[in-house]
N, C-alpha and C positions, 0 to 999 in steps of 0.2 A: 162535554167531553170534547167538543171541537176547540172548548179552549186551552185544556190540559195538552191538546196533542201540539197544538200551536204553539204553545209555550216550548212545548220539547223541544219542538224544531227549530225553533231562534237559538235556545240554549245552546243545542248541539253545533249549530252553524258557526257562533259565536266562539265553542270550544274548538272547531276545527280548525281555527285560523291559528291558536295558538300551537295546536298538537302538531301542523302542518312543518312546522319550524321545531321542533322540541328535539333537544341531541338525543342520538342514539342510547347513548348511557343511563340520562334523564328515564328515557321509557324502558329500560331496561331494569332500573332501582323499582320501578312502579311494579312491574311485571312480577320480578323476584319476590316482593314484598307479598304481593297478591298470592301467590302460592305459597308463601308462609301461613298468612291467613288462613288459606282453606285447609291449611293440614292441621293447624291450631285448634281450628271451630271443626274440625269432621264430625264430632259428637253431634254439635248444634246442626250441621248439614242434613246429617241423617236422620235426626227428630225430627226438622221439617219435612223432608222425604217422607217419614213414617204420618204424616199429617194427610201429604198427597196421596199417599199408598191407600191408607182406611178412608177415605173421602170416594175412593173407585167403587162405584155401582158392580154389583154381583156380578154382571153380564160380561164385564170388560175381559176382552180375551188376553189370553196368555204373552202374546207378542206386545200389546199395549202395556202390559204389567212389567215387559222386562225393560222397555223402552223408557219407562218411567223409574224403575228402581234404581237406587244407590246401594253400594254397598262400601264399607271400607274401601275394599281394592278399588272399587272405580271411584271413589272421593281421590287417593292416592294418584291414580291415573291422570285425573284433572289438573292435579297440581303438577304433574310430571309434565304434562303438555304445555302450561304456561311455563316452565321452566325451560325446557326445549324453544317453547317459542322464544323468548329472552334468548336463547342462546344462537339464533339464526342470525345470519347478517341483516344488517337494515335493509328493507327493501327502498326506502326513499332516499334519491338522492343520487342512483344508480345511474351512470352515464351509459347509455343503452348503445348510443351510437355517436360518431363524431366525425367531422370532416372540414375542409378547410376550401374555399370556393376561388374559383381564378383572382378575383378582385379582393382577397385577404380576408372576406367574411368568413369566421372560425363559426362552425355551427353545431349542436351538440342536440341530441334526444337524450331526454332527463327524466326518471322515474321520480313523482309526485304523486301523494294520496289523490283515492277518488273523491273526498270532500266528506257526507256525510253517508252513512249506509244503514238501512232499517231492514232489520234481520225481523224476520215473523217466521216463527218455528211451533210446534206441540208439545207433544210429551217429552223429549229428553233432555233433562235440565242443564247435563252437561253443554249442550250448547250455549247456554248464558255463558259460560267458562272459557269455552273455545272461540267461541263468535268475540265475545268480549276482548278477548285477548290479542286473537289475529287482528281486528280490526283496529286496535290501540297500537300494536306494533306497526304495523303499516301505514300509522299517521292520519288514520280517520275517526273522526268522533263516530259513536254507533250507538241507535236507537235500537232495545230488543224488548219484542212483544213474543213473552212467551204464552205457552198453552196453558190455559183454566186447569188441567189436571196435575200441573207441575209448579203452579202459581207460588206454594211456598218456598220449596227448594230454589226455583228460580232468584226467587227474591231474596233469598240468604246469600246466596253465590255473588247476586251482583254487589250486596252490601260490601260483601268482602272483597272484592273487586275493587271498590272504591275506597278501602284501607290502604291499598295499593296506590294510588293516585294522589290519597293524601301524603302519603309517606313520602313521595315523591314532591310534591307543591305542586301539581299538576292539576287542571279542573275537574271537580266531580264529575261535569257535564261531559266529559269524554266519552264515559259510558253511561248512559240512563235505561233503567229497566221500565217499563210503562207499569205503573202502579194498580193497575184494575183489570180486574176479568171479562170486562163489557166488551161483548165482540165489537161494537160501534167503534171500540177507540181503532181496529183494524180498519175500516173504512176512510176515517178521518186519516190515519195515515198515512195512506194512500194516494191520499188527495196533497200533499206535501212538496209538491213537486218544484216548490222555492227552497225548499231546505232540504231535504233528502235528495241524494244527487243518485242512488241505486237501491233496490229492494234485491233482499237475497230472501224467497220463500223457501222452507223447509216443512213437509210435513205430507197429509195424505192429498189425494188427488183432489176431492172438492175444495180443499183448500187451496193449493196451486191454481185450479180453475177459477176459484172466487179473485184471487188476486190478479188475476191473469187478465181476468175480465174488467176489473176495476181500476188498475193502477193507473196515475197517470205519470208513473216513474219508470223508469228503466229497470228491468228486472234480469238477473241472473237465473234463469229458469231451471228447474227440476222437477219432472213431471212424475217418474215414478222409476222403480228397477225391474224393468223385466230383463233377466239377464240369462243368459246362455253357455252353456259347457258342450264344446263340440266335442266328441271324439273320432278322429281321424282313424283308417285303418292301417296307419302307422304306428296308431299309440301305443305304448307299454301298458299291459294289462294291470301289473299293481298299480301305476301311478294312476291309471282311470280309477279306480276303487278310492283310492286315496284322497284325491283331487275332486272328486264329484262330492265325494263324502264331505269332505271340509266344505266347499263350496256351496253346499245346501244347507249344512245341519250344524255348523261353528255356532251360528245365530240366525235363525231363521226372521226374525224381524228386523234385518237390517236391507238396506236399497240395494247393497252388493250380493247380496245373495242371488245364488243361482236359481232359478224360476223354471228353467227348461233346457233338459238335456238332449242333444241330437246324437245321433251314432250312429256311422258309414253300417250301411246291411253287410259290407264284407266280413264284419266283424260284431255284427248283431248278436249270433249265436253264442261267438267264444268271449266277448267280454261283457255286453250287457248283462247276464245272467248274476254274473257275482258283485255287478254294480245296485243294481235290483236288489239282491240279498241284502248287501250291507247297509243301503238306505233304508230297507223295511225293517231290519235288525233294530235300526237306529229310531225307531217309530216314524219312519216318514209314510206317508202315503202317496202312491206312485199312481198316477194315471199316464194312459199309453194309447198311442196306436194300435189296430190289430196286430201289427207285427210285436211288438213289445208284448200285447196282451198271451201272445200266444208260446212266451217265454215263461211267463209265470202265472199261475191262477188267481195270486194275489193281487194283481192287478187290475184296477179298474177302468173303464173306458174314458178316454179323455172326449169334451166335446171342443167343438171349435172356438168356444169362449177362454178355454184353458190357454192355449198359444198365447193369447192376448192379457192373462192375467198377473198381476202380481200379489202371490198369495201370502207374504210375511208370515207365515205359518209352514208346519212340516207338512209342506205336501210339494210335489214336482211333476211335471208333465213330460214324459219321454217320447221322441219320435223316434224311428229308423227313416235315414236319406239315403237314396242311390249314392251322392258323392260328395265333394265338399262345395261343385257348386249351388248343387242344392241346399247344404246348409248355409251357403251364403244368403242364397236365396229366402231362405224361411226367416233367417235375421233379417234380413232387410225390410220385410212385410209385417215381423212381428216387435222387433226389439223395440224399447225404449229409448236406445242409443246410448245407455249407462255403460256397460262393461260386458265384454264375452270372450271366452279364451276356449284356445284351440290345444287338445293333445294331442300331441304328434310327434311320432321320432324322425319324421320327414321334414328335413330343415326349407325346403322349397315350399312343400304343402303350408307349413308355419305363416313361412313369409308371405304368401299368396292371399291366406286369410286375413292378416294382420294389415295388409294392404289393401284388401278389397271392402273389407266390413268399416261402415262407417257408423263407429261409435266414439264417444269419447274417451275410452280405456277399451284395449283391445290387447290381450294375454295369447301368451303360449306355451304351455306346461305349466301353470300359475291357476291356483285358485282364486276365481272373483272375488273373493273376500281380501283381497290385498288391496281393491280399490279402495284407500284410505290415505286421506292426508299424512296421517301421522308414519302409516309404512310407506309412504313414499318421499320419506325427509323431510314434509313440509311442515313439524311439529304438531301438527292440527288442521283441521279443514271447517272451513264457514258451509260447505255444502259441497254436492256434487253437480254441477252446471253441467248437461244435457243438450243445452242448446248450442249457437254456434258462433256467436257472437261475444267478443271481448274474452271470456275466461270460458272454456272447457275442461271437465273433468272434475278433480279434487281443488279446492279454491284455495290457497295458503295466501301467507303474507303478500307473495310478489305479483301472485292475480287480482290484488284490491290495491293496486295502483294502476294508475293511466301515465302520461308523459306530457313534456313540453317542451318547446323547441328553446334552447336558449342561445342567442346570437350574438357573436363578439367582434365588434369592429373596431376600426381607426379615425373614424372620421367618414366615412364612404359614403357617397351618395350616389342614385342610382340615377343613369343617364335617360 
Protein backbone atom coordinates (compact mmCIF):
# COMPACT_ATOMS: atom_id res chain seq x y z
CA UNK A 1 0.00 0.00 0.00
CA UNK A 2 2.84 2.35 0.85
CA UNK A 3 4.41 1.79 -2.56
CA UNK A 4 1.10 2.39 -4.37
CA UNK A 5 0.42 5.70 -2.64
CA UNK A 6 4.03 6.86 -2.96
CA UNK A 7 3.91 6.14 -6.69
CA UNK A 8 0.65 8.07 -7.04
CA UNK A 9 2.13 11.00 -5.14
CA UNK A 10 5.18 11.16 -7.39
CA UNK A 11 3.07 10.95 -10.54
CA UNK A 12 0.75 13.70 -9.28
CA UNK A 13 3.69 15.98 -8.50
CA UNK A 14 5.06 15.55 -12.01
CA UNK A 15 1.64 16.08 -13.58
CA UNK A 16 1.08 19.23 -11.52
CA UNK A 17 4.12 20.87 -13.09
CA UNK A 18 2.68 20.28 -16.57
CA UNK A 19 -0.82 21.36 -15.59
CA UNK A 20 0.29 24.57 -13.84
CA UNK A 21 1.18 26.18 -17.17
CA UNK A 22 -1.42 24.47 -19.38
CA UNK A 23 -3.38 26.88 -21.57
CA UNK A 24 -6.95 27.59 -20.41
CA UNK A 25 -8.27 26.41 -23.80
CA UNK A 26 -6.57 23.04 -23.35
CA UNK A 27 -8.01 22.53 -19.89
CA UNK A 28 -11.49 23.52 -21.07
CA UNK A 29 -11.26 21.14 -24.01
CA UNK A 30 -10.46 18.29 -21.62
CA UNK A 31 -13.36 19.19 -19.34
CA UNK A 32 -15.85 19.46 -22.18
CA UNK A 33 -14.73 16.07 -23.48
CA UNK A 34 -15.09 14.57 -20.00
CA UNK A 35 -18.64 15.91 -19.68
CA UNK A 36 -19.48 14.45 -23.08
CA UNK A 37 -18.05 11.06 -22.07
CA UNK A 38 -20.16 11.05 -18.89
CA UNK A 39 -23.29 11.70 -20.92
CA UNK A 40 -22.36 9.06 -23.50
CA UNK A 41 -21.62 6.48 -20.81
CA UNK A 42 -24.57 7.29 -18.54
CA UNK A 43 -25.87 3.71 -18.66
CA UNK A 44 -22.48 2.32 -17.66
CA UNK A 45 -22.28 4.76 -14.72
CA UNK A 46 -25.77 3.75 -13.58
CA UNK A 47 -24.84 0.05 -13.85
CA UNK A 48 -21.76 0.64 -11.70
CA UNK A 49 -23.88 2.56 -9.22
CA UNK A 50 -26.38 -0.30 -9.07
CA UNK A 51 -23.53 -2.62 -8.09
CA UNK A 52 -22.67 -0.25 -5.25
CA UNK A 53 -26.31 0.10 -4.14
CA UNK A 54 -26.86 -3.67 -4.23
CA UNK A 55 -23.83 -4.21 -1.99
CA UNK A 56 -25.17 -1.97 0.81
CA UNK A 57 -26.12 -3.81 4.00
CA UNK A 58 -29.85 -3.82 4.84
CA UNK A 59 -29.37 -1.52 7.84
CA UNK A 60 -27.96 1.31 5.69
CA UNK A 61 -29.76 4.55 6.51
CA UNK A 62 -32.00 6.30 3.95
CA UNK A 63 -29.69 9.33 4.07
CA UNK A 64 -26.68 7.19 3.14
CA UNK A 65 -28.63 5.52 0.33
CA UNK A 66 -29.66 8.91 -1.01
CA UNK A 67 -26.06 10.18 -0.99
CA UNK A 68 -24.86 7.12 -2.88
CA UNK A 69 -27.71 6.83 -5.39
CA UNK A 70 -27.23 8.04 -8.96
CA UNK A 71 -30.15 8.60 -11.33
CA UNK A 72 -30.15 9.71 -14.97
CA UNK A 73 -30.92 13.21 -13.70
CA UNK A 74 -27.99 13.18 -11.26
CA UNK A 75 -25.62 11.89 -13.95
CA UNK A 76 -26.74 14.73 -16.22
CA UNK A 77 -26.22 17.16 -13.34
CA UNK A 78 -22.64 15.89 -13.02
CA UNK A 79 -21.98 16.46 -16.70
CA UNK A 80 -23.64 19.87 -16.57
CA UNK A 81 -21.51 20.79 -13.56
CA UNK A 82 -18.33 19.96 -15.49
CA UNK A 83 -19.53 22.05 -18.45
CA UNK A 84 -20.18 24.94 -16.07
CA UNK A 85 -16.70 24.59 -14.60
CA UNK A 86 -15.23 24.68 -18.11
CA UNK A 87 -17.16 27.89 -18.79
CA UNK A 88 -15.78 29.64 -15.69
CA UNK A 89 -12.98 32.19 -16.07
CA UNK A 90 -9.62 30.53 -15.58
CA UNK A 91 -8.55 31.18 -11.97
CA UNK A 92 -4.84 30.76 -12.73
CA UNK A 93 -2.85 33.83 -13.74
CA UNK A 94 -5.30 36.38 -12.33
CA UNK A 95 -3.53 39.53 -11.20
CA UNK A 96 -4.85 40.01 -7.68
CA UNK A 97 -2.97 43.26 -7.02
CA UNK A 98 -0.15 45.25 -8.57
CA UNK A 99 1.82 48.34 -7.68
CA UNK A 100 5.03 50.18 -8.49
CA UNK A 101 7.59 51.08 -5.84
CA UNK A 102 9.43 54.44 -5.78
CA UNK A 103 12.55 52.68 -7.06
CA UNK A 104 10.70 51.53 -10.18
CA UNK A 105 10.13 47.88 -9.19
CA UNK A 106 6.77 46.66 -10.48
CA UNK A 107 5.22 44.11 -8.13
CA UNK A 108 2.27 41.86 -8.96
CA UNK A 109 0.44 39.31 -6.82
CA UNK A 110 -0.68 36.57 -9.20
CA UNK A 111 -2.93 33.53 -8.65
CA UNK A 112 -1.22 30.15 -9.06
CA UNK A 113 -2.33 26.54 -8.41
CA UNK A 114 -1.89 25.00 -4.97
CA UNK A 115 -0.08 22.06 -6.57
CA UNK A 116 -1.37 18.60 -5.66
CA UNK A 117 -4.66 18.17 -3.81
CA UNK A 118 -5.78 15.02 -2.05
CA UNK A 119 -9.54 14.57 -1.71
CA UNK A 120 -10.82 11.94 0.72
CA UNK A 121 -14.57 11.40 0.68
CA UNK A 122 -17.22 8.84 1.49
CA UNK A 123 -20.39 7.83 -0.26
CA UNK A 124 -21.16 10.52 -2.83
CA UNK A 125 -19.87 9.45 -6.25
CA UNK A 126 -20.60 12.87 -7.77
CA UNK A 127 -17.70 14.22 -5.69
CA UNK A 128 -15.41 12.32 -8.07
CA UNK A 129 -16.59 14.45 -10.98
CA UNK A 130 -16.90 17.74 -9.08
CA UNK A 131 -13.57 17.49 -7.26
CA UNK A 132 -11.67 16.14 -10.24
CA UNK A 133 -12.95 18.88 -12.55
CA UNK A 134 -12.48 21.73 -10.07
CA UNK A 135 -8.93 20.76 -9.14
CA UNK A 136 -8.06 20.35 -12.81
CA UNK A 137 -9.63 23.68 -13.82
CA UNK A 138 -7.56 25.46 -11.17
CA UNK A 139 -4.35 23.86 -12.44
CA UNK A 140 -3.97 21.31 -9.65
CA UNK A 141 -3.25 17.62 -9.95
CA UNK A 142 -5.57 15.61 -7.71
CA UNK A 143 -5.59 12.24 -5.98
CA UNK A 144 -9.16 11.10 -5.28
CA UNK A 145 -9.85 8.55 -2.56
CA UNK A 146 -13.55 7.67 -2.56
CA UNK A 147 -15.43 5.57 -0.05
CA UNK A 148 -15.64 1.80 -0.40
CA UNK A 149 -19.43 1.98 -0.74
CA UNK A 150 -19.12 4.11 -3.93
CA UNK A 151 -16.06 2.35 -5.36
CA UNK A 152 -17.61 1.07 -8.61
CA UNK A 153 -19.43 4.34 -9.36
CA UNK A 154 -16.43 6.53 -8.64
CA UNK A 155 -14.03 4.27 -10.56
CA UNK A 156 -16.19 4.54 -13.66
CA UNK A 157 -16.51 8.32 -13.37
CA UNK A 158 -12.73 8.68 -12.94
CA UNK A 159 -12.20 6.54 -16.04
CA UNK A 160 -14.36 8.96 -18.04
CA UNK A 161 -12.48 11.98 -16.68
CA UNK A 162 -9.32 10.33 -18.05
CA UNK A 163 -10.94 10.18 -21.48
CA UNK A 164 -11.25 13.95 -21.37
CA UNK A 165 -7.60 14.35 -20.40
CA UNK A 166 -6.47 12.04 -23.19
CA UNK A 167 -8.50 13.90 -25.81
CA UNK A 168 -6.67 17.12 -24.90
CA UNK A 169 -3.25 15.47 -24.79
CA UNK A 170 -2.77 16.07 -21.07
CA UNK A 171 -1.28 13.52 -18.62
CA UNK A 172 -3.80 11.05 -17.18
CA UNK A 173 -1.97 11.50 -13.86
CA UNK A 174 -3.54 14.96 -13.52
CA UNK A 175 -6.55 13.14 -12.04
CA UNK A 176 -5.83 9.89 -10.20
CA UNK A 177 -8.31 7.66 -8.37
CA UNK A 178 -7.01 5.38 -5.61
CA UNK A 179 -7.75 1.89 -7.00
CA UNK A 180 -8.43 0.11 -3.72
CA UNK A 181 -10.96 0.07 -0.90
CA UNK A 182 -8.28 -0.74 1.67
CA UNK A 183 -8.56 1.77 4.52
CA UNK A 184 -4.77 1.70 4.90
CA UNK A 185 -4.58 3.79 1.71
CA UNK A 186 -5.92 6.78 3.63
CA UNK A 187 -3.23 6.51 6.29
CA UNK A 188 -0.47 6.29 3.67
CA UNK A 189 -1.97 9.19 1.72
CA UNK A 190 -1.88 11.40 4.81
CA UNK A 191 1.89 10.85 5.09
CA UNK A 192 2.65 12.17 1.59
CA UNK A 193 3.48 15.71 2.70
CA UNK A 194 6.38 15.76 0.24
CA UNK A 195 3.96 15.32 -2.67
CA UNK A 196 0.48 16.48 -1.60
CA UNK A 197 0.00 20.16 -0.72
CA UNK A 198 -3.46 20.11 0.84
CA UNK A 199 -6.06 17.51 1.87
CA UNK A 200 -9.79 18.10 1.43
CA UNK A 201 -11.82 15.67 3.56
CA UNK A 202 -15.54 15.15 2.91
CA UNK A 203 -17.50 12.76 5.06
CA UNK A 204 -18.78 11.96 8.50
CA UNK A 205 -17.40 13.17 11.79
CA UNK A 206 -15.31 10.03 12.41
CA UNK A 207 -13.57 10.32 9.03
CA UNK A 208 -12.83 14.02 9.51
CA UNK A 209 -11.54 13.41 13.03
CA UNK A 210 -9.26 10.61 11.86
CA UNK A 211 -7.81 12.76 9.09
CA UNK A 212 -7.37 15.71 11.46
CA UNK A 213 -5.47 13.51 13.91
CA UNK A 214 -3.28 11.68 11.39
CA UNK A 215 -2.53 14.12 8.58
CA UNK A 216 0.91 15.61 8.08
CA UNK A 217 -0.65 17.76 5.37
CA UNK A 218 -2.72 20.97 5.82
CA UNK A 219 -6.50 20.51 5.60
CA UNK A 220 -9.49 22.38 4.28
CA UNK A 221 -11.57 21.12 7.15
CA UNK A 222 -15.31 20.57 7.23
CA UNK A 223 -16.44 18.93 10.44
CA UNK A 224 -20.23 18.76 10.09
CA UNK A 225 -23.25 20.85 9.25
CA UNK A 226 -25.19 21.91 12.33
CA UNK A 227 -27.07 24.67 10.52
CA UNK A 228 -29.65 26.99 12.06
CA UNK A 229 -32.65 28.88 10.76
CA UNK A 230 -33.77 31.69 13.07
CA UNK A 231 -37.29 33.15 12.84
CA UNK A 232 -37.11 36.78 13.97
CA UNK A 233 -40.18 38.53 15.37
CA UNK A 234 -40.44 40.54 12.13
CA UNK A 235 -40.50 37.44 9.88
CA UNK A 236 -43.27 37.02 7.32
CA UNK A 237 -45.32 33.99 8.50
CA UNK A 238 -45.81 32.46 5.05
CA UNK A 239 -42.12 32.90 4.23
CA UNK A 240 -41.15 31.25 7.51
CA UNK A 241 -43.17 28.12 6.71
CA UNK A 242 -41.88 27.93 3.15
CA UNK A 243 -38.20 28.53 3.91
CA UNK A 244 -37.96 26.33 7.02
CA UNK A 245 -39.67 23.46 5.20
CA UNK A 246 -37.23 23.73 2.31
CA UNK A 247 -34.19 24.24 4.56
CA UNK A 248 -34.96 21.04 6.48
CA UNK A 249 -36.77 18.74 4.07
CA UNK A 250 -35.54 19.45 0.52
CA UNK A 251 -32.74 16.95 1.10
CA UNK A 252 -32.22 15.90 4.69
CA UNK A 253 -28.93 14.08 4.13
CA UNK A 254 -26.90 17.10 3.03
CA UNK A 255 -24.62 19.19 5.23
CA UNK A 256 -26.54 22.39 4.38
CA UNK A 257 -29.80 21.04 5.80
CA UNK A 258 -31.14 23.02 8.77
CA UNK A 259 -30.90 20.94 11.95
CA UNK A 260 -32.14 23.51 14.48
CA UNK A 261 -34.90 26.11 14.19
CA UNK A 262 -34.92 29.05 16.61
CA UNK A 263 -37.93 31.34 17.00
CA UNK A 264 -38.50 34.58 18.87
CA UNK A 265 -40.93 34.16 21.77
CA UNK A 266 -42.90 37.18 20.52
CA UNK A 267 -44.11 35.20 17.50
CA UNK A 268 -43.79 31.64 18.76
CA UNK A 269 -47.53 31.22 19.18
CA UNK A 270 -48.44 32.86 15.87
CA UNK A 271 -45.76 31.55 13.45
CA UNK A 272 -44.38 28.34 14.97
CA UNK A 273 -47.59 26.23 14.94
CA UNK A 274 -47.83 26.46 11.14
CA UNK A 275 -44.10 25.73 10.79
CA UNK A 276 -44.36 22.66 13.03
CA UNK A 277 -47.49 21.46 11.23
CA UNK A 278 -45.80 21.75 7.81
CA UNK A 279 -42.71 19.87 9.01
CA UNK A 280 -44.69 17.03 10.58
CA UNK A 281 -46.96 16.77 7.53
CA UNK A 282 -43.81 16.38 5.42
CA UNK A 283 -42.66 13.44 7.58
CA UNK A 284 -40.26 15.29 9.86
CA UNK A 285 -39.89 14.44 13.55
CA UNK A 286 -39.91 17.65 15.60
CA UNK A 287 -38.06 17.77 18.91
CA UNK A 288 -38.62 20.87 20.99
CA UNK A 289 -38.07 22.63 24.29
CA UNK A 290 -40.96 23.09 26.73
CA UNK A 291 -42.35 26.13 24.94
CA UNK A 292 -42.43 24.29 21.61
CA UNK A 293 -43.98 21.16 23.12
CA UNK A 294 -46.83 23.27 24.49
CA UNK A 295 -47.75 24.30 20.94
CA UNK A 296 -48.28 20.80 19.50
CA UNK A 297 -48.75 17.47 21.26
CA UNK A 298 -46.84 15.71 18.47
CA UNK A 299 -43.58 17.45 19.40
CA UNK A 300 -41.21 15.19 21.36
CA UNK A 301 -38.91 16.57 24.08
CA UNK A 302 -35.50 17.81 22.99
CA UNK A 303 -32.54 16.82 25.16
CA UNK A 304 -29.21 18.64 25.51
CA UNK A 305 -27.55 16.51 22.82
CA UNK A 306 -30.10 17.58 20.21
CA UNK A 307 -28.66 21.09 19.97
CA UNK A 308 -25.27 19.61 18.99
CA UNK A 309 -26.49 16.92 16.59
CA UNK A 310 -26.24 16.78 12.81
CA UNK A 311 -29.19 14.50 12.11
CA UNK A 312 -28.84 14.07 8.33
CA UNK A 313 -32.37 12.72 8.61
CA UNK A 314 -35.96 14.05 8.78
CA UNK A 315 -35.52 15.23 12.37
CA UNK A 316 -35.28 18.84 13.55
CA UNK A 317 -34.81 20.45 16.97
CA UNK A 318 -36.79 23.62 17.70
CA UNK A 319 -36.24 26.16 20.48
CA UNK A 320 -37.96 29.38 21.47
CA UNK A 321 -35.55 32.23 22.29
CA UNK A 322 -36.18 35.58 23.97
CA UNK A 323 -34.72 37.73 21.19
CA UNK A 324 -32.05 38.04 18.51
CA UNK A 325 -29.24 38.21 21.09
CA UNK A 326 -30.25 34.90 22.61
CA UNK A 327 -30.48 33.38 19.12
CA UNK A 328 -26.97 34.59 18.27
CA UNK A 329 -25.69 33.24 21.59
CA UNK A 330 -27.29 29.83 20.97
CA UNK A 331 -25.68 29.63 17.53
CA UNK A 332 -22.28 30.64 18.95
CA UNK A 333 -22.46 27.76 21.43
CA UNK A 334 -23.89 25.03 19.21
CA UNK A 335 -23.14 25.80 15.56
CA UNK A 336 -20.50 23.99 13.53
CA UNK A 337 -19.88 27.33 11.73
CA UNK A 338 -21.29 26.04 8.44
CA UNK A 339 -24.47 27.97 7.47
CA UNK A 340 -27.03 29.99 9.41
CA UNK A 341 -30.07 31.93 8.18
CA UNK A 342 -32.30 34.61 9.66
CA UNK A 343 -35.88 35.16 8.48
CA UNK A 344 -36.73 38.80 9.13
CA UNK A 345 -38.56 41.73 7.62
CA UNK A 346 -36.49 44.09 9.76
CA UNK A 347 -33.40 44.94 7.71
CA UNK A 348 -31.43 46.18 10.72
CA UNK A 349 -32.05 42.89 12.55
CA UNK A 350 -30.95 40.93 9.49
CA UNK A 351 -27.73 42.95 9.22
CA UNK A 352 -27.02 42.54 12.94
CA UNK A 353 -27.40 38.77 12.62
CA UNK A 354 -25.25 38.54 9.49
CA UNK A 355 -22.47 40.59 11.08
CA UNK A 356 -22.54 38.94 14.51
CA UNK A 357 -22.82 35.27 13.55
CA UNK A 358 -19.41 33.71 12.92
CA UNK A 359 -20.09 31.04 10.32
CA UNK A 360 -18.72 30.38 6.85
CA UNK A 361 -22.05 31.37 5.28
CA UNK A 362 -24.70 33.62 6.84
CA UNK A 363 -27.99 34.25 5.04
CA UNK A 364 -31.07 36.44 5.33
CA UNK A 365 -34.49 35.28 4.11
CA UNK A 366 -33.18 32.26 2.22
CA UNK A 367 -32.95 28.52 2.74
CA UNK A 368 -29.69 27.17 4.16
CA UNK A 369 -29.76 24.65 1.31
CA UNK A 370 -28.51 27.42 -0.99
CA UNK A 371 -25.08 26.95 0.59
CA UNK A 372 -23.72 25.12 -2.42
CA UNK A 373 -20.98 25.91 -4.90
CA UNK A 374 -23.30 25.47 -7.87
CA UNK A 375 -25.90 27.79 -6.36
CA UNK A 376 -23.14 30.34 -5.68
CA UNK A 377 -22.21 30.34 -9.37
CA UNK A 378 -18.98 28.39 -8.85
CA UNK A 379 -20.01 25.60 -11.22
CA UNK A 380 -19.54 23.07 -8.44
CA UNK A 381 -17.70 22.76 -5.17
CA UNK A 382 -15.07 20.50 -3.71
CA UNK A 383 -16.54 20.91 -0.23
CA UNK A 384 -17.61 23.43 2.39
CA UNK A 385 -14.74 24.66 4.55
CA UNK A 386 -15.74 25.62 8.09
CA UNK A 387 -12.26 26.64 9.26
CA UNK A 388 -10.70 30.07 8.93
CA UNK A 389 -7.48 29.53 7.02
CA UNK A 390 -7.17 30.08 3.26
CA UNK A 391 -10.67 29.00 2.19
CA UNK A 392 -14.05 29.30 3.92
CA UNK A 393 -17.49 28.23 2.74
CA UNK A 394 -17.98 26.57 -0.66
CA UNK A 395 -14.60 25.75 -2.19
CA UNK A 396 -14.66 26.45 -5.92
CA UNK A 397 -11.94 26.86 -8.50
CA UNK A 398 -10.76 30.25 -7.21
CA UNK A 399 -10.36 28.91 -3.67
CA UNK A 400 -8.08 26.15 -5.00
CA UNK A 401 -5.39 28.66 -5.91
CA UNK A 402 -2.79 30.49 -3.89
CA UNK A 403 -0.55 33.29 -5.14
CA UNK A 404 3.00 34.30 -5.79
CA UNK A 405 4.67 37.66 -6.22
CA UNK A 406 6.19 38.60 -9.55
CA UNK A 407 8.70 41.46 -9.33
CA UNK A 408 9.85 43.18 -12.53
CA UNK A 409 12.84 45.45 -12.48
CA UNK A 410 15.31 47.22 -14.74
CA UNK A 411 18.57 46.41 -13.05
CA UNK A 412 17.82 47.85 -9.60
CA UNK A 413 20.13 46.93 -6.74
CA UNK A 414 19.41 47.37 -3.04
CA UNK A 415 21.50 50.03 -1.28
